[in-house]
ZATIDO-825087 format. One record per residue (C-alpha): residue in three letters; z, x negated, y. Coordinates in steps of 0.25 Angstrom, whole numbers, padded with zeros to 4 digits. Layout:
REM residues N
{"Ala" {Z X Y}} ...
This chain:
REM residues 172
{"Met" {-0329 0005 -0317}} {"Ser" {-0323 0015 -0326}} {"Gln" {-0317 0028 -0324}} {"Phe" {-0303 0029 -0327}} {"His" {-0295 0040 -0335}} {"Val" {-0281 0041 -0339}} {"Leu" {-0275 0047 -0351}} {"Arg" {-0260 0050 -0350}} {"Ile" {-0255 0052 -0365}} {"Gly" {-0241 0056 -0369}} {"His" {-0238 0064 -0357}} {"Arg" {-0225 0071 -0359}} {"Pro" {-0225 0083 -0349}} {"Glu" {-0210 0084 -0346}} {"Arg" {-0207 0069 -0346}} {"Asp" {-0220 0062 -0341}} {"Lys" {-0226 0072 -0330}} {"Arg" {-0222 0062 -0319}} {"Val" {-0227 0050 -0325}} {"Thr" {-0240 0057 -0330}} {"Thr" {-0242 0062 -0316}} {"His" {-0241 0047 -0311}} {"Val" {-0250 0043 -0322}} {"Ala" {-0260 0053 -0316}} {"Leu" {-0258 0049 -0302}} {"Thr" {-0260 0034 -0305}} {"Ser" {-0272 0038 -0313}} {"Arg" {-0278 0045 -0301}} {"Ala" {-0274 0035 -0290}} {"Phe" {-0279 0023 -0298}} {"Gly" {-0293 0028 -0301}} {"Ala" {-0293 0036 -0314}} {"Ser" {-0301 0049 -0313}} {"Arg" {-0294 0057 -0324}} {"Met" {-0281 0058 -0332}} {"Tyr" {-0279 0065 -0345}} {"Leu" {-0265 0070 -0349}} {"Ser" {-0262 0070 -0364}} {"Lys" {-0253 0082 -0362}} {"Pro" {-0256 0093 -0352}} {"Asp" {-0246 0094 -0341}} {"Ser" {-0250 0103 -0330}} {"Arg" {-0240 0098 -0320}} {"Val" {-0247 0084 -0320}} {"Val" {-0260 0089 -0319}} {"Thr" {-0257 0098 -0308}} {"Thr" {-0250 0087 -0300}} {"Ile" {-0262 0077 -0302}} {"Asn" {-0272 0088 -0298}} {"Asp" {-0263 0090 -0285}} {"Val" {-0264 0075 -0282}} {"Val" {-0279 0075 -0284}} {"Ala" {-0280 0087 -0275}} {"Lys" {-0272 0082 -0264}} {"Phe" {-0276 0067 -0264}} {"Gly" {-0290 0068 -0270}} {"Gly" {-0297 0060 -0281}} {"Asp" {-0305 0064 -0294}} {"Phe" {-0294 0063 -0303}} {"Glu" {-0291 0073 -0314}} {"Ile" {-0281 0075 -0325}} {"Glu" {-0284 0082 -0338}} {"Pro" {-0274 0086 -0349}} {"Leu" {-0279 0083 -0363}} {"Ser" {-0275 0090 -0376}} {"Asn" {-0279 0079 -0386}} {"Pro" {-0278 0064 -0379}} {"Lys" {-0281 0057 -0392}} {"Lys" {-0295 0064 -0394}} {"Phe" {-0297 0062 -0379}} {"Val" {-0295 0047 -0380}} {"Lys" {-0303 0046 -0393}} {"Asn" {-0315 0052 -0386}} {"Trp" {-0314 0044 -0373}} {"Lys" {-0327 0039 -0369}} {"Gly" {-0323 0026 -0362}} {"Gln" {-0312 0015 -0363}} {"Ile" {-0297 0019 -0366}} {"Val" {-0286 0010 -0361}} {"His" {-0272 0013 -0366}} {"Leu" {-0262 0008 -0356}} {"Thr" {-0250 0003 -0365}} {"Met" {-0239 -0008 -0363}} {"Phe" {-0243 -0012 -0378}} {"Gly" {-0257 -0015 -0374}} {"Leu" {-0265 -0027 -0370}} {"Pro" {-0265 -0032 -0355}} {"Leu" {-0273 -0025 -0345}} {"Glu" {-0278 -0039 -0340}} {"Asp" {-0285 -0042 -0354}} {"Phe" {-0294 -0029 -0352}} {"Glu" {-0294 -0027 -0337}} {"Asp" {-0308 -0033 -0334}} {"Lys" {-0314 -0025 -0346}} {"Leu" {-0309 -0012 -0341}} {"Met" {-0313 -0015 -0327}} {"Glu" {-0328 -0016 -0332}} {"Glu" {-0327 -0003 -0341}} {"Gln" {-0337 0007 -0337}} {"Ser" {-0333 0018 -0346}} {"Pro" {-0321 0027 -0342}} {"Ile" {-0307 0021 -0345}} {"Leu" {-0296 0030 -0351}} {"Phe" {-0282 0025 -0348}} {"Ile" {-0271 0030 -0358}} {"Val" {-0258 0031 -0352}} {"Gly" {-0246 0035 -0361}} {"Ala" {-0233 0041 -0359}} {"Glu" {-0225 0041 -0371}} {"Lys" {-0229 0033 -0383}} {"Val" {-0244 0034 -0385}} {"Pro" {-0250 0038 -0398}} {"Pro" {-0256 0027 -0407}} {"Trp" {-0270 0032 -0404}} {"Thr" {-0269 0028 -0390}} {"Phe" {-0269 0014 -0393}} {"Glu" {-0280 0016 -0404}} {"Tyr" {-0290 0023 -0395}} {"Ala" {-0288 0014 -0383}} {"Asp" {-0299 0003 -0380}} {"Tyr" {-0288 -0004 -0373}} {"Asn" {-0273 -0004 -0374}} {"Ile" {-0269 -0010 -0361}} {"Ser" {-0255 -0014 -0356}} {"Ile" {-0251 -0016 -0341}} {"Gly" {-0240 -0025 -0346}} {"Asn" {-0232 -0024 -0359}} {"Gln" {-0219 -0018 -0354}} {"Pro" {-0215 -0004 -0353}} {"His" {-0221 0002 -0340}} {"Ser" {-0226 0014 -0333}} {"Glu" {-0239 0020 -0338}} {"Val" {-0242 0024 -0324}} {"Ser" {-0241 0009 -0319}} {"Ala" {-0250 0004 -0331}} {"Leu" {-0261 0015 -0327}} {"Ala" {-0260 0011 -0312}} {"Ile" {-0261 -0004 -0315}} {"Ile" {-0273 -0003 -0325}} {"Leu" {-0281 0007 -0315}} {"Ser" {-0278 -0001 -0303}} {"Arg" {-0283 -0014 -0310}} {"Leu" {-0296 -0007 -0316}} {"Asn" {-0299 0001 -0303}} {"Gly" {-0297 -0009 -0292}} {"Asn" {-0301 0001 -0281}} {"Cys" {-0291 0012 -0285}} {"Gly" {-0284 0010 -0272}} {"Ala" {-0297 0013 -0264}} {"Gln" {-0300 0026 -0271}} {"Lys" {-0303 0038 -0262}} {"Phe" {-0296 0051 -0267}} {"Asp" {-0301 0059 -0255}} {"Gly" {-0290 0070 -0257}} {"Pro" {-0284 0079 -0245}} {"Leu" {-0272 0070 -0245}} {"Gln" {-0274 0055 -0241}} {"Val" {-0264 0044 -0241}} {"Ile" {-0265 0035 -0229}} {"Pro" {-0260 0021 -0232}} {"Ser" {-0248 0017 -0224}} {"Gly" {-0238 0006 -0225}} {"Asp" {-0226 0014 -0219}} {"His" {-0227 0028 -0222}} {"Arg" {-0233 0039 -0231}} {"Lys" {-0246 0045 -0224}} {"Met" {-0256 0055 -0229}} {"Ile" {-0266 0064 -0223}} {"Asp" {-0271 0077 -0228}} {"Thr" {-0286 0078 -0226}} {"Ser" {-0286 0093 -0230}} {"Arg" {-0280 0097 -0217}} 
């Protein structure tokens, strides 16, 4: 199975910090090992590093200064998530068999044309306007069938409960 990475492109620090944080949280929770942020935002990086420290996992977030060069030099498959793409169902089996790392490109504002050109796959999760967070969650969930069974082993552990919030702190 492939290793998953996510590139958040077009992040606008004042407008998108909450959504970008959710892209990173979704990336981590659904099995990606790293997220690259096209425009540095120390608040997002700090928030995600705090989550990893508390809840565990091997997830990292890395700011990039030149996302175009990064994508051009990527060694593996590139999947651009866009509502203008082809249906995931047409490529799901092929992507599940992929052994090289997969980079998912998730946009914020209108993505530059090179995003479509460099992608091996321009894939849609439906062709209607929707959240990039939901598109990322759906594709990672479909390609990483065991994402719900991952062990994060952080000091804070969520205990599943049908009627209330329950966590334990193993560091005490």
